[in-house]
N, CA, C and O atoms as a GROMACS GRO file, in nm:
protein
  340
    1MET      N    1  -6.694   0.365  -6.801
    1MET     CA    2  -6.635   0.354  -6.651
    1MET      C    3  -6.623   0.207  -6.623
    1MET      O    4  -6.721   0.133  -6.610
    2HIS      N    5  -6.553   0.186  -6.618
    2HIS     CA    6  -6.523   0.041  -6.544
    2HIS      C    7  -6.505   0.036  -6.436
    2HIS      O    8  -6.419   0.122  -6.412
    3PRO      N    9  -6.531  -0.011  -6.350
    3PRO     CA   10  -6.486  -0.037  -6.172
    3PRO      C   11  -6.351  -0.068  -6.132
    3PRO      O   12  -6.295  -0.160  -6.190
    4MET      N   13  -6.286   0.002  -6.033
    4MET     CA   14  -6.113   0.044  -6.056
    4MET      C   15  -6.117  -0.138  -5.952
    4MET      O   16  -6.205  -0.189  -5.883
    5LYS      N   17  -5.952  -0.191  -5.995
    5LYS     CA   18  -5.879  -0.314  -5.967
    5LYS      C   19  -5.879  -0.298  -5.851
    5LYS      O   20  -5.807  -0.200  -5.831
    6PRO      N   21  -5.945  -0.362  -5.690
    6PRO     CA   22  -5.874  -0.382  -5.620
    6PRO      C   23  -5.754  -0.334  -5.521
    6PRO      O   24  -5.871  -0.300  -5.505
    7ARG      N   25  -5.672  -0.304  -5.458
    7ARG     CA   26  -5.538  -0.327  -5.446
    7ARG      C   27  -5.564  -0.440  -5.356
    7ARG      O   28  -5.659  -0.478  -5.287
    8VAL      N   29  -5.391  -0.501  -5.396
    8VAL     CA   30  -5.396  -0.618  -5.328
    8VAL      C   31  -5.252  -0.566  -5.222
    8VAL      O   32  -5.137  -0.552  -5.264
    9CYS      N   33  -5.297  -0.544  -5.082
    9CYS     CA   34  -5.184  -0.533  -4.996
    9CYS      C   35  -5.183  -0.622  -4.918
    9CYS      O   36  -5.273  -0.699  -4.884
   10PHE      N   37  -5.028  -0.609  -4.870
   10PHE     CA   38  -5.012  -0.730  -4.764
   10PHE      C   39  -4.924  -0.676  -4.634
   10PHE      O   40  -4.859  -0.580  -4.675
   11LYS      N   41  -4.905  -0.694  -4.536
   11LYS     CA   42  -4.893  -0.688  -4.427
   11LYS      C   43  -4.719  -0.774  -4.412
   11LYS      O   44  -4.715  -0.897  -4.416
   12ILE      N   45  -4.615  -0.709  -4.398
   12ILE     CA   46  -4.513  -0.804  -4.349
   12ILE      C   47  -4.551  -0.863  -4.219
   12ILE      O   48  -4.640  -0.808  -4.155
   13SER      N   49  -4.481  -0.990  -4.165
   13SER     CA   50  -4.489  -1.019  -4.063
   13SER      C   51  -4.313  -1.070  -4.055
   13SER      O   52  -4.239  -1.075  -3.957
   14THR      N   53  -4.295  -1.093  -4.152
   14THR     CA   54  -4.073  -1.128  -4.063
   14THR      C   55  -4.043  -1.065  -4.206
   14THR      O   56  -4.083  -1.088  -4.320
   15PRO      N   57  -3.932  -0.950  -4.132
   15PRO     CA   58  -3.891  -0.836  -4.275
   15PRO      C   59  -3.811  -0.956  -4.401
   15PRO      O   60  -3.779  -1.074  -4.389
   16VAL      N   61  -3.802  -0.871  -4.504
   16VAL     CA   62  -3.856  -0.900  -4.662
   16VAL      C   63  -3.709  -0.857  -4.733
   16VAL      O   64  -3.681  -0.738  -4.716
   17HIS      N   65  -3.622  -0.929  -4.801
   17HIS     CA   66  -3.527  -0.825  -4.895
   17HIS      C   67  -3.586  -0.809  -5.005
   17HIS      O   68  -3.639  -0.905  -5.062
   18ALA      N   69  -3.586  -0.664  -5.063
   18ALA     CA   70  -3.600  -0.622  -5.187
   18ALA      C   71  -3.542  -0.542  -5.304
   18ALA      O   72  -3.434  -0.484  -5.289
   19VAL      N   73  -3.572  -0.539  -5.356
   19VAL     CA   74  -3.439  -0.462  -5.538
   19VAL      C   75  -3.506  -0.340  -5.540
   19VAL      O   76  -3.617  -0.343  -5.593
   20LYS      N   77  -3.466  -0.225  -5.493
   20LYS     CA   78  -3.530  -0.058  -5.559
   20LYS      C   79  -3.529  -0.067  -5.690
   20LYS      O   80  -3.458  -0.141  -5.758
   21LEU      N   81  -3.579  -0.019  -5.711
   21LEU     CA   82  -3.708  -0.006  -5.880
   21LEU      C   83  -3.676   0.170  -5.914
   21LEU      O   84  -3.737   0.254  -5.848
   22GLU      N   85  -3.585   0.210  -6.014
   22GLU     CA   86  -3.599   0.298  -6.036
   22GLU      C   87  -3.672   0.346  -6.170
   22GLU      O   88  -3.638   0.269  -6.259
   23GLU      N   89  -3.732   0.414  -6.203
   23GLU     CA   90  -3.788   0.524  -6.359
   23GLU      C   91  -3.741   0.448  -6.434
   23GLU      O   92  -3.676   0.354  -6.388
   24HIS      N   93  -3.756   0.460  -6.566
   24HIS     CA   94  -3.655   0.470  -6.675
   24HIS      C   95  -3.756   0.499  -6.756
   24HIS      O   96  -3.868   0.454  -6.782
   25PRO      N   97  -3.655   0.623  -6.802
   25PRO     CA   98  -3.700   0.760  -6.862
   25PRO      C   99  -3.756   0.727  -7.006
   25PRO      O  100  -3.650   0.726  -7.070
   26GLY      N  101  -3.832   0.705  -7.075
   26GLY     CA  102  -3.960   0.696  -7.144
   26GLY      C  103  -4.010   0.579  -7.200
   26GLY      O  104  -4.005   0.529  -7.312
   27SER      N  105  -4.078   0.539  -7.061
   27SER     CA  106  -4.078   0.398  -7.050
   27SER      C  107  -4.141   0.402  -6.909
   27SER      O  108  -4.123   0.443  -6.795
   28SER      N  109  -4.244   0.317  -7.005
   28SER     CA  110  -4.350   0.244  -6.814
   28SER      C  111  -4.246   0.148  -6.749
   28SER      O  112  -4.249   0.181  -6.631
   29LEU      N  113  -4.155   0.046  -6.763
   29LEU     CA  114  -4.147  -0.007  -6.699
   29LEU      C  115  -4.028   0.055  -6.596
   29LEU      O  116  -3.970   0.160  -6.624
   30ARG      N  117  -3.992  -0.039  -6.446
   30ARG     CA  118  -3.884   0.003  -6.407
   30ARG      C  119  -3.756  -0.031  -6.393
   30ARG      O  120  -3.755  -0.152  -6.415
   31ASP      N  121  -3.659   0.001  -6.372
   31ASP     CA  122  -3.514  -0.048  -6.408
   31ASP      C  123  -3.470  -0.096  -6.255
   31ASP      O  124  -3.486  -0.024  -6.156
   32PRO      N  125  -3.399  -0.260  -6.247
   32PRO     CA  126  -3.395  -0.264  -6.064
   32PRO      C  127  -3.228  -0.203  -6.071
   32PRO      O  128  -3.148  -0.210  -6.165
   33THR      N  129  -3.210  -0.145  -5.941
   33THR     CA  130  -3.107  -0.081  -5.949
   33THR      C  131  -2.995  -0.178  -5.850
   33THR      O  132  -2.983  -0.298  -5.874
   34GLY      N  133  -2.931  -0.124  -5.759
   34GLY     CA  134  -2.781  -0.236  -5.684
   34GLY      C  135  -2.880  -0.231  -5.550
   34GLY      O  136  -2.855  -0.310  -5.459
   35THR      N  137  -2.964  -0.164  -5.541
   35THR     CA  138  -2.976  -0.173  -5.399
   35THR      C  139  -3.071  -0.212  -5.326
   35THR      O  140  -3.185  -0.169  -5.342
   36LEU      N  141  -3.046  -0.283  -5.251
   36LEU     CA  142  -3.090  -0.459  -5.201
   36LEU      C  143  -3.170  -0.336  -5.068
   36LEU      O  144  -3.100  -0.247  -5.020
   37ILE      N  145  -3.286  -0.350  -5.035
   37ILE     CA  146  -3.333  -0.325  -4.870
   37ILE      C  147  -3.372  -0.416  -4.781
   37ILE      O  148  -3.371  -0.530  -4.828
   38GLU      N  149  -3.420  -0.403  -4.629
   38GLU     CA  150  -3.500  -0.495  -4.578
   38GLU      C  151  -3.630  -0.394  -4.557
   38GLU      O  152  -3.606  -0.278  -4.524
   39ILE      N  153  -3.749  -0.429  -4.573
   39ILE     CA  154  -3.858  -0.422  -4.586
   39ILE      C  155  -3.913  -0.502  -4.436
   39ILE      O  156  -3.942  -0.620  -4.419
   40PRO      N  157  -3.912  -0.390  -4.340
   40PRO     CA  158  -3.998  -0.426  -4.186
   40PRO      C  159  -4.116  -0.493  -4.135
   40PRO      O  160  -4.219  -0.467  -4.198
   41THR      N  161  -4.127  -0.567  -4.045
   41THR     CA  162  -4.211  -0.576  -4.011
   41THR      C  163  -4.344  -0.522  -3.981
   41THR      O  164  -4.370  -0.467  -3.874
   42GLY      N  165  -4.412  -0.533  -4.058
   42GLY     CA  166  -4.501  -0.422  -4.018
   42GLY      C  167  -4.548  -0.345  -4.138
   42GLY      O  168  -4.661  -0.296  -4.145
   43ALA      N  169  -4.479  -0.340  -4.208
   43ALA     CA  170  -4.493  -0.272  -4.365
   43ALA      C  171  -4.599  -0.301  -4.357
   43ALA      O  172  -4.664  -0.352  -4.266
   44ILE      N  173  -4.637  -0.249  -4.511
   44ILE     CA  174  -4.762  -0.279  -4.553
   44ILE      C  175  -4.758  -0.227  -4.728
   44ILE      O  176  -4.755  -0.109  -4.762
   45LEU      N  177  -4.758  -0.356  -4.834
   45LEU     CA  178  -4.620  -0.327  -4.932
   45LEU      C  179  -4.789  -0.345  -5.042
   45LEU      O  180  -4.876  -0.431  -5.028
   46GLU      N  181  -4.786  -0.279  -5.101
   46GLU     CA  182  -4.924  -0.272  -5.233
   46GLU      C  183  -4.862  -0.312  -5.357
   46GLU      O  184  -4.787  -0.241  -5.423
   47VAL      N  185  -4.910  -0.477  -5.398
   47VAL     CA  186  -4.885  -0.500  -5.538
   47VAL      C  187  -4.927  -0.430  -5.646
   47VAL      O  188  -5.033  -0.367  -5.643
   48GLU      N  189  -4.848  -0.434  -5.752
   48GLU     CA  190  -4.814  -0.369  -5.858
   48GLU      C  191  -4.823  -0.469  -5.949
   48GLU      O  192  -4.721  -0.536  -5.964
   49GLY      N  193  -4.928  -0.499  -6.020
   49GLY     CA  194  -4.922  -0.556  -6.145
   49GLY      C  195  -4.915  -0.725  -6.141
   49GLY      O  196  -5.024  -0.766  -6.099
   50GLY      N  197  -4.835  -0.823  -6.168
   50GLY     CA  198  -4.859  -0.979  -6.142
   50GLY      C  199  -4.742  -0.998  -6.131
   50GLY      O  200  -4.657  -0.909  -6.123
   51VAL      N  201  -4.713  -1.158  -6.129
   51VAL     CA  202  -4.560  -1.213  -6.107
   51VAL      C  203  -4.524  -1.238  -6.171
   51VAL      O  204  -4.608  -1.292  -6.242
   52GLY      N  205  -4.375  -1.241  -6.240
   52GLY     CA  206  -4.284  -1.248  -6.361
   52GLY      C  207  -4.224  -1.419  -6.347
   52GLY      O  208  -4.176  -1.487  -6.257
   53HIS      N  209  -4.250  -1.434  -6.452
   53HIS     CA  210  -4.182  -1.560  -6.494
   53HIS      C  211  -4.026  -1.560  -6.416
   53HIS      O  212  -3.943  -1.645  -6.448
   54SER      N  213  -4.004  -1.477  -6.333
   54SER     CA  214  -3.848  -1.503  -6.260
   54SER      C  215  -3.902  -1.499  -6.102
   54SER      O  216  -3.820  -1.488  -6.011
   55GLY      N  217  -4.044  -1.509  -6.075
   55GLY     CA  218  -4.088  -1.533  -5.926
   55GLY      C  219  -4.101  -1.378  -5.882
   55GLY      O  220  -4.151  -1.372  -5.770
   56LEU      N  221  -4.076  -1.275  -5.924
   56LEU     CA  222  -4.077  -1.159  -5.863
   56LEU      C  223  -4.188  -1.066  -5.877
   56LEU      O  224  -4.233  -1.060  -5.992
   57ILE      N  225  -4.245  -0.988  -5.787
   57ILE     CA  226  -4.320  -0.920  -5.886
   57ILE      C  227  -4.313  -0.793  -5.783
   57ILE      O  228  -4.295  -0.804  -5.661
   58ASN      N  229  -4.330  -0.678  -5.849
   58ASN     CA  230  -4.305  -0.572  -5.773
   58ASN      C  231  -4.421  -0.478  -5.700
   58ASN      O  232  -4.512  -0.439  -5.774
   59VAL      N  233  -4.425  -0.445  -5.576
   59VAL     CA  234  -4.478  -0.348  -5.498
   59VAL      C  235  -4.399  -0.225  -5.448
   59VAL      O  236  -4.282  -0.188  -5.454
   60LEU      N  237  -4.551  -0.165  -5.381
   60LEU     CA  238  -4.511   0.020  -5.408
   60LEU      C  239  -4.472   0.000  -5.231
   60LEU      O  240  -4.538  -0.085  -5.171
   61TRP      N  241  -4.397   0.055  -5.174
   61TRP     CA  242  -4.408   0.091  -5.027
   61TRP      C  243  -4.340   0.180  -5.008
   61TRP      O  244  -4.227   0.192  -5.056
   62LYS      N  245  -4.424   0.299  -4.897
   62LYS     CA  246  -4.346   0.446  -4.884
   62LYS      C  247  -4.366   0.477  -5.033
   62LYS      O  248  -4.253   0.510  -5.070
   63GLY      N  249  -4.444   0.484  -5.134
   63GLY     CA  250  -4.445   0.570  -5.226
   63GLY      C  251  -4.332   0.543  -5.327
   63GLY      O  252  -4.332   0.601  -5.435
   64GLN      N  253  -4.219   0.443  -5.288
   64GLN     CA  254  -4.141   0.370  -5.383
   64GLN      C  255  -4.157   0.212  -5.447
   64GLN      O  256  -4.235   0.123  -5.413
   65ALA      N  257  -4.065   0.211  -5.542
   65ALA     CA  258  -4.120   0.078  -5.629
   65ALA      C  259  -3.992  -0.008  -5.549
   65ALA      O  260  -3.887   0.034  -5.501
   66PHE      N  261  -4.037  -0.121  -5.556
   66PHE     CA  262  -3.964  -0.265  -5.535
   66PHE      C  263  -4.011  -0.380  -5.596
   66PHE      O  264  -4.128  -0.398  -5.629
   67SER      N  265  -3.910  -0.468  -5.613
   67SER     CA  266  -3.899  -0.566  -5.627
   67SER      C  267  -3.886  -0.658  -5.580
   67SER      O  268  -3.768  -0.695  -5.579
   68VAL      N  269  -4.014  -0.779  -5.497
   68VAL     CA  270  -4.005  -0.870  -5.383
   68VAL      C  271  -3.994  -1.010  -5.516
   68VAL      O  272  -4.004  -1.009  -5.639
   69PHE      N  273  -3.963  -1.141  -5.394
   69PHE     CA  274  -4.007  -1.235  -5.433
   69PHE      C  275  -4.159  -1.247  -5.370
   69PHE      O  276  -4.197  -1.205  -5.261
   70TYR      N  277  -4.237  -1.320  -5.475
   70TYR     CA  278  -4.338  -1.360  -5.474
   70TYR      C  279  -4.360  -1.426  -5.340
   70TYR      O  280  -4.414  -1.390  -5.236
   71GLU      N  281  -4.283  -1.563  -5.390
   71GLU     CA  282  -4.219  -1.664  -5.268
   71GLU      C  283  -4.247  -1.660  -5.117
   71GLU      O  284  -4.302  -1.745  -5.046
   72ASP      N  285  -4.178  -1.501  -5.077
   72ASP     CA  286  -4.132  -1.427  -4.943
   72ASP      C  287  -4.248  -1.350  -4.941
   72ASP      O  288  -4.275  -1.338  -4.821
   73LEU      N  289  -4.344  -1.282  -5.019
   73LEU     CA  290  -4.467  -1.314  -4.946
   73LEU      C  291  -4.580  -1.317  -4.916
   73LEU      O  292  -4.664  -1.244  -4.865
   74GLN      N  293  -4.564  -1.488  -4.988
   74GLN     CA  294  -4.626  -1.566  -4.936
   74GLN      C  295  -4.647  -1.611  -4.817
   74GLN      O  296  -4.746  -1.629  -4.747
   75GLU      N  297  -4.449  -1.639  -4.800
   75GLU     CA  298  -4.427  -1.714  -4.644
   75GLU      C  299  -4.396  -1.608  -4.550
   75GLU      O  300  -4.359  -1.638  -4.437
   76LYS      N  301  -4.411  -1.456  -4.596
   76LYS     CA  302  -4.382  -1.327  -4.506
   76LYS      C  303  -4.451  -1.268  -4.441
   76LYS      O  304  -4.429  -1.186  -4.352
   77ALA      N  305  -4.560  -1.316  -4.494
   77ALA     CA  306  -4.672  -1.189  -4.522
   77ALA      C  307  -4.795  -1.232  -4.552
   77ALA      O  308  -4.820  -1.331  -4.622
   78SER      N  309  -4.889  -1.142  -4.490
   78SER     CA  310  -5.040  -1.202  -4.427
   78SER      C  311  -5.143  -1.086  -4.561
   78SER      O  312  -5.163  -0.966  -4.537
   79GLN      N  313  -5.193  -1.154  -4.686
   79GLN     CA  314  -5.259  -1.035  -4.776
   79GLN      C  315  -5.347  -0.985  -4.635
   79GLN      O  316  -5.333  -1.031  -4.522
   80LEU      N  317  -5.443  -0.875  -4.679
   80LEU     CA  318  -5.492  -0.777  -4.607
   80LEU      C  319  -5.659  -0.765  -4.734
   80LEU      O  320  -5.671  -0.747  -4.855
   81ASN      N  321  -5.731  -0.782  -4.650
   81ASN     CA  322  -5.879  -0.768  -4.684
   81ASN      C  323  -5.830  -0.580  -4.733
   81ASN      O  324  -5.745  -0.504  -4.686
   82ALA      N  325  -5.932  -0.564  -4.849
   82ALA     CA  326  -5.955  -0.413  -4.888
   82ALA      C  327  -6.015  -0.314  -4.818
   82ALA      O  328  -6.012  -0.192  -4.825
   83ALA      N  329  -6.090  -0.424  -4.723
   83ALA     CA  330  -6.091  -0.287  -4.569
   83ALA      C  331  -6.015  -0.265  -4.477
   83ALA      O  332  -6.043  -0.172  -4.402
   84ASP      N  333  -5.895  -0.346  -4.454
   84ASP     CA  334  -5.779  -0.335  -4.377
   84ASP      C  335  -5.669  -0.289  -4.409
   84ASP      O  336  -5.569  -0.305  -4.340
   85ALA      N  337  -5.671  -0.209  -4.544
   85ALA     CA  338  -5.545  -0.181  -4.622
   85ALA      C  339  -5.572   0.044  -4.579
   85ALA      O  340  -5.491   0.125  -4.622
   0.00000   0.00000   0.00000
């Protein structure tokens, strides 16, 4: 059994725009929806996977998946230590 990969979490310091993602039937991939939301200050986001070629990264917030620009996360959020999350 290999050790669990530590979760990477960010705490939002300035609201971030995100696109809601939905499950794609028969696939592990998620599709973007037309729903654009603003994730508020103080929200804790859990990063899922890596940064795509488009500069977008998938995050989990309140049990739902969203896509945000990694640049936004770097500018508008601070990374939490595993102990803080």
